[in-house]
C-alpha positions in Angstrom: -32.5 81.9 -42.7 -29.3 81.9 -40.6 -27.0 79.0 -41.3 -25.3 77.3 -38.3 -21.5 77.1 -38.0 -19.3 74.3 -36.6 -19.6 74.2 -32.9 -23.1 75.7 -32.7 -25.8 74.0 -30.6 -29.0 73.5 -32.6 -32.4 72.1 -31.9 -34.5 70.2 -34.5 -37.3 67.6 -34.9 -39.3 67.5 -31.7 -36.7 68.9 -29.3 -33.6 66.9 -30.3 -30.4 68.8 -29.8 -26.8 68.5 -31.0 -23.6 70.1 -31.8 -22.8 71.0 -35.5 -19.7 69.1 -36.7 -19.8 69.9 -40.4 -21.6 72.4 -42.6 -22.6 71.4 -46.1 -24.3 73.3 -48.8 -27.9 72.3 -47.9 -27.4 70.7 -44.5 -25.4 70.2 -41.3 -24.0 67.1 -39.7 -24.9 67.0 -36.0 -23.4 65.1 -33.1 -26.3 64.0 -30.9 -24.2 62.8 -27.9 -24.6 66.3 -26.4 -28.1 65.2 -25.1 -28.1 63.8 -21.6 -30.7 61.1 -22.6 -28.8 60.1 -25.8 -28.3 56.5 -24.7 -32.0 56.1 -23.7 -33.2 57.3 -27.1 -31.1 54.6 -29.0 -30.2 57.0 -31.8 -27.3 57.0 -34.2 -24.3 59.2 -32.9 -24.7 61.6 -35.9 -27.4 62.8 -38.2 -27.9 65.1 -41.1 -30.3 68.1 -40.8 -31.4 70.4 -43.6 -30.8 74.1 -43.0 -34.6 74.7 -43.1 -35.3 72.3 -40.2 -33.3 73.6 -37.2 -32.9 76.6 -35.0 -29.6 77.8 -33.5 -29.8 77.7 -29.7 -26.2 78.8 -28.9 -23.4 80.0 -31.2 -19.9 78.9 -30.6 
């Protein structure tokens, strides 16, 4: 399993995408405002994603 780094673009949970802001031991904190439809989805600005539950789309 490859662990994301700060600035990486990741995808998780049914196609949600975001930019990694912080890397923790078991998870990453992701900024979801990267998505064009962020306001339409009515999500929180940030979320926590376990390392097992995402894939890296673009490395910084």
